[in-house]
N, CA, C and O of each residue as an XYZ file, in Angstrom:
732
protein
N     -17.598     11.997    -10.239
C     -16.212     11.702    -10.648
C     -15.511     10.957     -9.474
O     -15.703     11.270     -8.299
N     -14.721      9.996     -9.853
C     -13.940      9.224     -8.907
C     -12.545      9.859     -8.817
O     -11.905     10.118     -9.836
N     -12.087     10.104     -7.587
C     -10.809     10.662     -7.398
C      -9.931      9.689     -6.545
O     -10.331      9.257     -5.464
N      -8.711      9.361     -7.082
C      -7.783      8.604     -6.292
C      -6.801      9.530     -5.579
O      -6.024     10.270     -6.182
N      -6.894      9.434     -4.238
C      -6.088     10.373     -3.406
C      -4.690      9.794     -3.171
O      -4.267      9.523     -2.047
N      -3.972      9.617     -4.355
C      -2.676      8.981     -4.278
C      -1.889      9.438     -5.509
O      -2.457      9.614     -6.587
N      -0.594      9.625     -5.341
C       0.299      9.899     -6.458
C       1.007      8.664     -6.943
O       1.869      8.761     -7.816
N       0.670      7.477     -6.400
C       1.356      6.243     -6.757
C       1.004      5.813     -8.197
O      -0.165      5.621     -8.532
N       2.044      5.669     -9.036
C       1.758      5.159    -10.424
C       1.197      3.757    -10.426
O       0.475      3.378    -11.348
N       1.524      2.968     -9.390
C       1.046      1.593     -9.279
C      -0.420      1.601     -8.991
O      -1.177      0.850     -9.606
N      -0.854      2.450     -8.050
C      -2.260      2.506     -7.723
C      -3.096      3.035     -8.906
O      -4.203      2.558     -9.155
N      -2.561      4.004     -9.611
C      -3.190      4.518    -10.785
C      -3.453      3.406    -11.781
O      -4.561      3.259    -12.296
N      -2.435      2.643    -12.039
C      -2.569      1.534    -13.002
C      -3.568      0.496    -12.526
O      -4.339     -0.025    -13.332
N      -3.574      0.180    -11.231
C      -4.492     -0.829    -10.716
C      -5.959     -0.309    -10.727
O      -6.885     -1.054    -11.046
N      -6.140      0.955    -10.378
C      -7.534      1.495    -10.444
C      -8.085      1.480    -11.885
O      -9.282      1.313    -12.117
N      -7.176      1.658    -12.816
C      -7.608      1.623    -14.264
C      -8.116      0.279    -14.660
O      -8.785      0.172    -15.688
N      -7.829     -0.806    -13.877
C      -8.386     -2.103    -14.132
C      -9.917     -2.127    -13.772
O     -10.668     -2.959    -14.281
N     -10.341     -1.197    -12.888
C     -11.716     -1.142    -12.470
C     -12.449     -0.100    -13.329
O     -13.545     -0.390    -13.809
N     -11.902      1.071    -13.538
C     -12.514      2.132    -14.273
C     -11.430      3.047    -14.923
O     -10.343      3.225    -14.373
N     -11.740      3.581    -16.030
C     -10.874      4.542    -16.694
C     -11.280      5.996    -16.350
O     -10.556      6.953    -16.623
N     -12.441      6.100    -15.755
C     -13.056      7.413    -15.486
C     -12.711      7.911    -14.033
O     -13.558      7.904    -13.139
N     -11.456      8.331    -13.854
C     -11.063      8.862    -12.566
C      -9.922      9.856    -12.755
O      -9.263      9.868    -13.794
N      -9.694     10.694    -11.735
C      -8.508     11.554    -11.761
C      -7.719     11.360    -10.490
O      -8.195     10.811     -9.496
N      -6.529     11.821    -10.565
C      -5.544     11.659     -9.450
C      -5.368     12.982     -8.774
O      -5.084     13.983     -9.432
N      -5.529     13.012     -7.471
C      -5.235     14.187     -6.668
C      -4.521     13.650     -5.424
O      -5.179     13.198     -4.488
N      -3.175     13.693     -5.401
C      -2.473     13.147     -4.203
C      -2.823     13.923     -2.946
O      -2.975     15.144     -2.971
N      -2.948     13.186     -1.841
C      -3.249     13.820     -0.567
C      -1.953     14.072      0.125
O      -1.262     13.156      0.572
N      -1.633     15.344      0.204
C      -0.353     15.789      0.836
C      -0.588     15.962      2.353
O      -0.800     17.063      2.861
N      -0.537     14.829      3.029
C      -0.831     14.835      4.503
C       0.323     14.187      5.243
O       1.134     13.478      4.649
N       0.391     14.426      6.504
C       1.327     13.709      7.380
C       0.850     12.238      7.470
O      -0.283     11.968      7.868
N       1.717     11.321      7.101
C       1.367      9.907      7.062
C       1.795      9.174      8.348
O       2.171      8.002      8.316
N       1.730      9.869      9.434
C       1.974      9.251     10.729
C       0.624      8.975     11.426
O      -0.199      9.866     11.634
N       0.457      7.727     11.762
C      -0.776      7.335     12.420
C      -0.775      7.721     13.894
O       0.266      7.708     14.552
N      -1.934      8.059     14.393
C      -2.076      8.334     15.835
C      -1.616      7.163     16.637
O      -1.881      6.018     16.273
N      -0.910      7.426     17.756
C      -0.421      6.343     18.595
C      -1.476      5.425     19.179
O      -1.180      4.303     19.588
N      -2.766      5.931     19.217
C      -3.840      5.137     19.826
C      -4.419      4.160     18.811
O      -5.273      3.345     19.162
N      -3.974      4.225     17.570
C      -4.540      3.327     16.520
C      -3.729      2.042     16.570
O      -2.498      2.063     16.540
N      -4.439      0.928     16.648
C      -3.791     -0.433     16.658
C      -2.942     -0.569     15.435
O      -3.328     -0.133     14.350
N      -1.785     -1.170     15.593
C      -0.756     -1.206     14.526
C      -1.328     -1.765     13.192
O      -1.105     -1.187     12.128
N      -2.055     -2.880     13.270
C      -2.560     -3.490     12.045
C      -3.692     -2.714     11.398
O      -4.048     -2.968     10.247
N      -4.250     -1.780     12.126
C      -5.339     -0.881     11.566
C      -4.781      0.419     11.015
O      -5.533      1.210     10.445
N      -3.497      0.661     11.166
C      -2.928      1.929     10.738
C      -3.077      2.189      9.223
O      -3.402      3.318      8.855
N      -2.854      1.187      8.307
C      -3.088      1.474      6.916
C      -4.485      1.941      6.588
O      -4.640      2.840      5.762
N      -5.522      1.368      7.203
C      -6.913      1.753      7.021
C      -7.133      3.149      7.513
O      -7.789      3.957      6.856
N      -6.578      3.440      8.686
C      -6.694      4.773      9.335
C      -6.083      5.813      8.385
O      -6.724      6.830      8.120
N      -4.871      5.597      7.866
C      -4.158      6.491      6.970
C      -4.939      6.651      5.629
O      -5.040      7.752      5.087
N      -5.479      5.534      5.121
C      -6.273      5.575      3.881
C      -7.462      6.522      4.041
O      -7.746      7.335      3.161
N      -8.163      6.400      5.197
C      -9.323      7.223      5.462
C      -8.856      8.691      5.634
O      -9.558      9.594      5.178
N      -7.764      8.943      6.238
C      -7.265     10.327      6.400
C      -7.035     10.937      5.020
O      -7.443     12.074      4.781
N      -6.393     10.210      4.106
C      -6.087     10.701      2.750
C      -7.360     10.991      2.006
O      -7.518     12.053      1.403
N      -8.296     10.013      2.053
C      -9.561     10.247      1.333
C     -10.338     11.414      1.910
O     -10.877     12.227      1.159
N     -10.405     11.512      3.229
C     -11.170     12.615      3.852
C     -10.463     13.975      3.550
O     -11.158     14.968      3.336
N      -9.190     14.040      3.528
C      -8.466     15.265      3.188
C      -8.887     15.795      1.862
O      -9.246     16.966      1.734
N      -8.848     14.906      0.820
C      -9.240     15.364     -0.498
C     -10.709     15.638     -0.603
O     -11.093     16.598     -1.271
N     -11.559     14.846      0.021
C     -12.992     15.029      0.040
C     -13.288     16.433      0.633
O     -14.071     17.196      0.067
N     -12.662     16.752      1.757
C     -12.942     18.015      2.424
C     -12.345     19.215      1.722
O     -12.703     20.360      1.994
N     -11.409     18.924      0.794
C     -10.690     20.059      0.057
C     -11.416     20.367     -1.234
O     -10.773     20.507     -2.275
N     -12.730     20.477     -1.203
C     -13.452     20.897     -2.386
C     -13.977     19.756     -3.289
O     -14.310     20.010     -4.447
N     -14.053     18.558     -2.806
C     -14.499     17.434     -3.656
C     -15.659     16.676     -3.032
O     -15.733     15.449     -3.107
N     -16.578     17.440     -2.404
C     -17.681     16.802     -1.685
C     -18.780     16.236     -2.596
O     -19.710     15.588     -2.116
N     -18.676     16.474     -3.880
C     -19.628     15.864     -4.808
C     -19.026     14.705     -5.584
O     -19.646     14.174     -6.506
N     -17.815     14.315     -5.205
C     -17.099     13.215     -5.856
C     -17.033     11.991     -4.956
O     -17.439     12.021     -3.795
N     -16.514     10.928     -5.521
C     -16.226      9.720     -4.735
C     -14.709      9.648     -4.646
O     -14.020      9.555     -5.662
N     -14.190      9.692     -3.399
C     -12.781      9.776     -3.175
C     -12.285      8.441     -2.573
O     -12.854      7.908     -1.620
N     -11.223      7.945     -3.165
C     -10.560      6.700     -2.691
C      -9.199      6.992     -2.147
O      -8.337      7.567     -2.810
N      -9.030      6.570     -0.892
C      -7.668      6.680     -0.279
C      -7.191      5.257     -0.022
O      -7.978      4.323      0.137
N      -5.849      5.133      0.013
C      -5.230      3.809      0.207
C      -3.901      3.957      0.839
O      -3.199      4.941      0.606
N      -3.534      2.986      1.646
C      -2.217      2.933      2.296
C      -1.827      1.483      2.556
O      -2.650      0.680      2.993
N      -0.574      1.156      2.285
C      -0.069     -0.183      2.405
C       1.041     -0.221      3.438
O       1.920      0.640      3.456
N       0.989     -1.272      4.335
C       2.031     -1.457      5.305
C       2.542     -2.921      5.247
O       1.797     -3.850      4.936
N       3.798     -3.075      5.550
C       4.427     -4.405      5.652
C       4.682     -4.641      7.108
O       5.287     -3.788      7.759
N       4.238     -5.796      7.679
C       4.271     -6.061      9.070
C       5.056     -7.325      9.393
O       4.819     -8.383      8.810
N       6.006     -7.201     10.343
C       6.728     -8.361     10.763
C       7.191     -8.105     12.221
O       7.540     -6.984     12.589
N       7.180     -9.133     12.997
C       7.658     -9.073     14.397
C       7.025     -7.941     15.222
O       7.684     -7.282     16.026
N       5.725     -7.743     14.988
C       4.982     -6.745     15.763
C       5.303     -5.302     15.429
O       5.065     -4.407     16.240
N       5.843     -5.066     14.238
C       6.081     -3.692     13.800
C       5.807     -3.515     12.356
O       5.795     -4.481     11.593
N       5.577     -2.254     11.950
C       5.336     -1.939     10.570
C       6.560     -1.360      9.872
O       7.185     -0.423     10.370
N       6.901     -1.938      8.692
C       8.043     -1.429      7.979
C       7.469     -0.480      6.903
O       6.650     -0.873      6.072
N       7.922      0.752      6.953
C       7.520      1.746      5.961
C       8.425      1.748      4.824
O       9.064      0.743      4.510
N       8.500      2.907      4.170
C       9.461      3.074      3.057
C      10.876      3.321      3.645
O      10.990      4.026      4.647
N      11.892      2.794      3.083
C      13.248      3.023      3.636
C      13.673      4.478      3.456
O      13.339      5.142      2.474
N      14.423      4.936      4.450
C      14.970      6.305      4.383
C      16.192      6.366      3.500
O      16.466      7.400      2.892
N      16.939      5.265      3.418
C      18.196      5.222      2.692
C      18.515      3.721      2.395
O      17.759      2.820      2.758
N      19.678      3.505      1.716
C      20.062      2.158      1.302
C      20.315      1.269      2.500
O      19.974      0.086      2.488
N      20.920      1.845      3.549
C      21.237      1.075      4.757
C      19.912      0.587      5.432
O      19.803     -0.559      5.868
N      18.952      1.480      5.493
C      17.656      1.145      6.051
C      16.973      0.071      5.195
O      16.375     -0.851      5.750
N      17.044      0.161      3.881
C      16.474     -0.836      2.941
C      17.150     -2.164      3.186
O      16.470     -3.189      3.228
N      18.479     -2.192      3.353
C      19.179     -3.450      3.641
C      18.688     -4.081      4.936
O      18.485     -5.294      4.988
N      18.494     -3.290      5.975
C      18.038     -3.852      7.243
C      16.661     -4.478      7.074
O      16.408     -5.566      7.590
N      15.772     -3.803      6.357
C      14.412     -4.358      6.125
C      14.448     -5.689      5.341
O      13.765     -6.649      5.697
N      15.272     -5.722      4.250
C      15.338     -6.882      3.457
C      16.007     -8.034      4.211
O      15.613     -9.185      4.021
N      16.971     -7.775      5.033
C      17.619     -8.761      5.920
C      16.542     -9.340      6.870
O      16.478    -10.547      7.100
N      15.736     -8.470      7.388
C      14.678     -8.935      8.345
C      13.573     -9.809      7.615
O      13.038    -10.746      8.208
N      13.278     -9.507      6.433
C      12.280    -10.245      5.677
C      12.834    -11.557      5.100
O      12.072    -12.479      4.808
N      14.124    -11.632      4.944
C      14.797    -12.772      4.277
C      14.453    -14.108      4.927
O      14.661    -14.301      6.125
N      13.908    -15.059      4.092
C      13.636    -16.369      4.590
C      12.427    -16.493      5.477
O      12.238    -17.525      6.120
N      11.598    -15.464      5.528
C      10.500    -15.395      6.450
C       9.212    -15.013      5.820
O       9.175    -14.553      4.679
N       8.122    -15.203      6.574
C       6.803    -14.720      6.150
C       6.514    -13.378      6.826
O       6.980    -13.103      7.931
N       5.744    -12.570      6.139
C       5.278    -11.294      6.715
C       3.924    -10.971      6.154
O       3.479    -11.593      5.189
N       3.268    -10.010      6.743
C       1.913     -9.622      6.318
C       2.023     -8.268      5.568
O       2.745     -7.348      5.953
N       1.248     -8.231      4.477
C       1.089     -6.983      3.800
C      -0.405     -6.588      3.936
O      -1.300     -7.325      3.522
N      -0.630     -5.430      4.515
C      -2.016     -4.986      4.698
C      -2.227     -3.662      4.010
O      -1.515     -2.689      4.258
N      -3.242     -3.640      3.120
C      -3.586     -2.356      2.472
C      -4.926     -2.005      2.984
O      -5.869     -2.796      2.973
N      -4.987     -0.702      3.469
C      -6.232     -0.126      3.910
C      -6.806      0.677      2.757
O      -6.054      1.308      2.015
N      -8.086      0.668      2.593
C      -8.784      1.491      1.582
C      -9.941      2.209      2.225
O     -10.547      1.698      3.167
N     -10.247      3.351      1.744
C     -11.372      4.135      2.245
C     -11.996      4.779      1.044
O     -11.308      5.370      0.210
N     -13.337      4.661      0.951
C     -14.092      5.301     -0.117
C     -15.109      6.253      0.546
O     -15.941      5.851      1.360
N     -14.995      7.534      0.154
C     -15.852      8.530      0.790
C     -16.681      9.305     -0.302
O     -16.126      9.773     -1.297
N     -17.997      9.416     -0.080
C     -18.819     10.226     -0.908
C     -19.663     11.101      0.018
O     -19.494     11.052      1.236
N     -20.560     11.894     -0.544
C     -21.419     12.754      0.305
C     -22.415     11.903      1.106
O     -22.953     12.345      2.121
N     -22.650     10.665      0.626
C     -23.633      9.823      1.255
C     -23.051      8.841      2.345
O     -23.709      8.503      3.330
N     -21.802      8.423      2.098
C     -21.250      7.459      3.068
C     -19.710      7.330      2.943
O     -19.053      7.847      2.039
N     -19.218      6.591      3.940
C     -17.758      6.300      4.003
C     -17.681      4.826      4.297
O     -18.247      4.325      5.268
N     -16.942      4.129      3.405
C     -16.661      2.720      3.663
C     -15.167      2.489      3.669
O     -14.470      2.837      2.716
N     -14.669      1.890      4.767
C     -13.270      1.631      4.912
C     -13.092      0.156      5.214
O     -13.899     -0.458      5.912
N     -11.987     -0.413      4.656
C     -11.689     -1.832      4.870
C     -10.216     -2.095      4.677
O      -9.491     -1.262      4.134
N      -9.787     -3.222      5.110
C      -8.383     -3.665      4.964
C      -8.362     -5.020      4.301
O      -9.273     -5.831      4.467
N      -7.277     -5.255      3.527
C      -7.028     -6.555      2.918
C      -5.673     -7.018      3.326
O      -4.724     -6.234      3.356
N      -5.563     -8.294      3.647
C      -4.257     -8.791      4.177
C      -3.789     -9.928      3.275
O      -4.581    -10.770      2.852
N      -2.470     -9.938      2.986
C      -1.867    -10.965      2.166
C      -0.591    -11.420      2.927
O       0.127    -10.582      3.472
N      -0.322    -12.684      2.961
C       0.870    -13.231      3.567
C       1.897    -13.430      2.430
O       1.590    -14.039      1.405
N       3.116    -12.905      2.632
C       4.176    -13.031      1.677
C       5.344    -13.778      2.329
O       5.677    -13.511      3.483
N       5.941    -14.673      1.630
C       7.093    -15.431      2.117
C       8.287    -15.157      1.183
O       8.183    -15.326     -0.032
N       9.411    -14.737      1.761
C      10.612    -14.479      0.996
C      11.545    -15.702      0.974
O      11.572    -16.491      1.918
N      12.266    -15.835     -0.059
C      13.438    -16.783     -0.100
C      14.437    -16.299      0.900
O      14.411    -15.131      1.289
N      15.334    -17.180      1.335
C      16.513    -16.763      2.090
C      17.408    -15.965      1.144
O      17.830    -16.495      0.116
N      17.713    -14.683      1.472
C      18.417    -13.854      0.594
C      19.919    -13.696      0.983
O      20.237    -13.505      2.157
N      20.808    -13.776      0.011
C      22.233    -13.591      0.297
C      22.467    -12.088      0.380
O      21.663    -11.285     -0.093
N      23.599    -11.730      0.999
C      23.976    -10.307      1.057
C      24.149     -9.763     -0.359
O      23.745     -8.636     -0.647
N      24.729    -10.539     -1.214
C      24.931    -10.123     -2.615
C      23.605     -9.845     -3.300
O      23.474     -8.840     -3.999
N      22.617    -10.716     -3.116
C      21.312    -10.581     -3.701
C      20.669     -9.294     -3.191
O      20.100     -8.530     -3.970
N      20.758     -9.058     -1.893
C      20.157     -7.839     -1.284
C      20.842     -6.593     -1.860
O      20.166     -5.637     -2.239
N      22.165     -6.600     -1.926
C      22.906     -5.451     -2.410
C      22.616     -5.158     -3.889
O      22.493     -4.002     -4.294
N      22.510     -6.220     -4.674
C      22.149     -6.065     -6.089
C      20.780     -5.447     -6.240
O      20.574     -4.554     -7.062
N      19.853     -5.925     -5.446
C      18.477     -5.382     -5.503
C      18.424     -3.938     -5.087
O      17.763     -3.121     -5.729
N      19.127     -3.613     -3.999
C      19.129     -2.183     -3.587
C      19.775     -1.305     -4.617
O      19.388     -0.143     -4.748
N      20.787     -1.826     -5.390
C      21.433     -1.036     -6.423
C      20.493     -0.658     -7.579
O      20.770      0.267     -8.343
N      19.386     -1.386     -7.689
C      18.390     -1.060     -8.762
C      17.624      0.234     -8.401
O      17.006      0.878     -9.248
N      17.700      0.581     -7.092
C      16.975      1.748     -6.532
C      15.457      1.468     -6.402
O      14.719      2.329     -5.923
N      15.010      0.338     -6.801
C      13.577     -0.021     -6.699
C      13.019     -0.021     -5.299
O      11.866      0.369     -5.116
N      13.783     -0.444     -4.286
C      13.249     -0.490     -2.906
C      12.917      0.843     -2.298
O      12.148      0.909     -1.339
N      13.475      1.908     -2.829
C      13.466      3.196     -2.098
C      12.093      3.859     -1.881
O      11.937      4.640     -0.942
N      11.110      3.565     -2.721
C       9.800      4.226     -2.518
C       8.725      3.207     -2.219
O       7.549      3.427     -2.508
N       9.147      2.047     -1.615
C       8.156      1.038     -1.378
C       8.173      0.547      0.077
O       9.235      0.368      0.673
N       6.993      0.338      0.624
C       6.898     -0.186      2.007
C       7.572     -1.550      2.036
O       7.387     -2.391      1.155
N       8.377     -1.734      3.110
C       9.107     -2.999      3.270
C      10.324     -3.103      2.328
O      11.008     -4.126      2.335
N      10.600     -2.086      1.534
C      11.769     -2.009      0.666
C      11.761     -3.026     -0.476
O      12.811     -3.490     -0.921
N      10.531     -3.370     -0.951
C      10.487     -4.202     -2.162
C       9.202     -3.966     -2.924
O       8.179     -3.588     -2.353
N       9.273     -4.191     -4.197
C       8.150     -4.134     -5.080
C       7.914     -5.479     -5.758
O       8.720     -5.883     -6.596
N       6.843     -6.179     -5.425
C       6.585     -7.487     -5.944
C       6.302     -7.464     -7.467
O       6.451     -8.475     -8.154
N       5.890     -6.277     -7.972
C       5.531     -6.173     -9.378
C       6.793     -5.854    -10.215
O       6.693     -5.734    -11.436
N       7.955     -5.719     -9.590
C       9.195     -5.373    -10.320
C      10.217     -6.478    -10.036
O       9.887     -7.656     -9.902
N      11.485     -6.029     -9.951
C      12.580     -6.924     -9.657
C      12.413     -7.631     -8.316
O      12.977     -8.705     -8.106
N      11.647     -7.040     -7.412
C      11.394     -7.629     -6.142
C      10.675     -8.953     -6.237
O      10.640     -9.717     -5.272
N      10.089     -9.238     -7.417
C       9.438    -10.542     -7.574
C      10.381    -11.665     -7.406
O       9.937    -12.769     -7.089
N      11.671    -11.475     -7.596
C      12.682    -12.532     -7.507
C      12.996    -12.867     -6.075
O      13.669    -13.866     -5.820
N      12.527    -12.055     -5.104
C      12.772    -12.295     -3.671
C      11.664    -13.112     -3.052
O      11.832    -13.690     -1.979
N      10.481    -13.163     -3.758
C       9.295    -13.730     -3.170
C       9.155    -15.251     -3.558
O       9.155    -15.634     -4.728
N       9.041    -16.054     -2.501
C       8.881    -17.481     -2.648
C       7.410    -17.806     -2.897
O       7.109    -18.592     -3.795
N       6.513    -17.243     -2.153
C       5.072    -17.516     -2.353
C       4.253    -16.405     -1.621
O       4.731    -15.683     -0.746
N       2.995    -16.347     -2.065
C       2.064    -15.417     -1.400
C       0.775    -16.193     -1.125
O       0.422    -17.122     -1.853
N       0.087    -15.794     -0.065
C      -1.254    -16.323      0.235
C      -2.177    -15.132      0.343
O      -2.180    -14.414      1.343
N      -2.962    -14.932     -0.703
C      -3.878    -13.803     -0.752
C      -3.781    -13.029     -2.024
O      -3.225    -13.519     -3.007
N      -4.304    -11.837     -2.035
C      -4.427    -11.048     -3.262
C      -3.064    -10.396     -3.686
O      -2.520     -9.559     -2.966
N      -2.556    -10.791     -4.827
C      -1.321    -10.218     -5.326
C      -1.382     -8.705     -5.450
O      -0.439     -8.014     -5.063
N      -2.490     -8.178     -5.991
C      -2.610     -6.754     -6.181
C      -2.602     -5.945     -4.894
O      -2.253     -4.765     -4.855
N      -3.010     -6.655     -3.834
C      -2.931     -6.034     -2.478
C      -1.503     -5.711     -2.100
O      -1.209     -4.693     -1.473
N      -0.607     -6.631     -2.510
C       0.836     -6.412     -2.186
C       1.405     -5.307     -3.069
O       2.336     -4.611     -2.663
N       0.867     -5.139     -4.251
C       1.305     -4.055     -5.148
C       0.803     -2.695     -4.580
O       1.467     -1.672     -4.747
N      -0.371     -2.699     -3.911
C      -0.830     -1.477     -3.300
C      -2.294     -1.142     -3.426
O      -2.733     -0.088     -2.965
N      -3.084     -2.057     -4.065
C      -4.530     -1.791     -4.164
C      -5.250     -3.125     -4.380
O      -5.037     -3.782     -5.399
N      -6.090     -3.528     -3.442
C      -6.824     -4.763     -3.601
C      -7.947     -4.656     -4.591
O      -9.093     -4.399     -4.223
N      -7.618     -4.854     -5.864
C      -8.531     -4.569     -6.991
C      -9.886     -5.216     -6.857
O     -10.906     -4.539     -6.987
N      -9.926     -6.537     -6.594
C     -11.196     -7.208     -6.538
C     -12.126     -6.728     -5.459
O     -13.313     -6.487     -5.677
N     -11.540     -6.597     -4.273
C     -12.319     -6.043     -3.105
C     -12.785     -4.677     -3.316
O     -13.925     -4.353     -2.984
N     -11.900     -3.794     -3.893
C     -12.227     -2.435     -4.120
C     -13.348     -2.294     -5.164
O     -14.249     -1.473     -4.993
N     -13.294     -3.074     -6.219
C     -14.356     -3.026     -7.222
C     -15.711     -3.319     -6.584
O     -16.683     -2.618     -6.860
N     -15.788     -4.311     -5.763
C     -17.019     -4.707     -5.053
C     -17.514     -3.646     -4.182
O     -18.714     -3.372     -4.188
N     -16.652     -3.001     -3.401
C     -17.026     -1.878     -2.539
C     -17.515     -0.697     -3.319
O     -18.487     -0.044     -2.938
N     -16.810     -0.405     -4.468
C     -17.265      0.757     -5.288
C     -18.638      0.539     -5.838
O     -19.352      1.512     -6.083
N     -19.049     -0.696     -6.047
C     -20.384     -0.957     -6.593
C     -21.487     -0.507     -5.644
O     -22.620     -0.287     -6.070
N     -21.150     -0.364     -4.305
C     -22.071      0.119     -3.355
C     -22.372      1.619     -3.519
O     -23.367      2.138     -3.015
N     -21.474      2.279     -4.238
C     -21.624      3.740     -4.478
C     -22.301      4.016     -5.772
O     -22.505      5.177     -6.127
């Protein structure tokens, strides 16, 4: 059985593009990366922690997939906003600029563990204060890294991307399918 160690409805939808035969068991872990982990490697580190947590919690005969997505700009990672003001700060920082979206994935079975990261460059339009405020009012930014969802109303903020669209949504579907074939 394949287990997705995530409660994200977006990841569930994306994994269903690869297989319908899986179940969801969210990994209820602390999502703070160890300070010794290089910033750009933190999503992969957290993905492996999520997968390992579920694997070790009674699922050692299953294939467990963990995933974590980070938005990176100016040498820092933007997580999910704590509140509307925090979301506004993030969107102002991303406005008119390029940033990296890195999704780390980890697949663990009794035989092996494969972890990898996928990177996509996203460029935002220059956003007005009104545009930012209207987007925040939708409440869409509140549970998303970097305070936007490219698959929703946040698509109106994005000028272009270079890389895997699904990676920005939260799961690099093509790369994950190929890695799963190794299992």
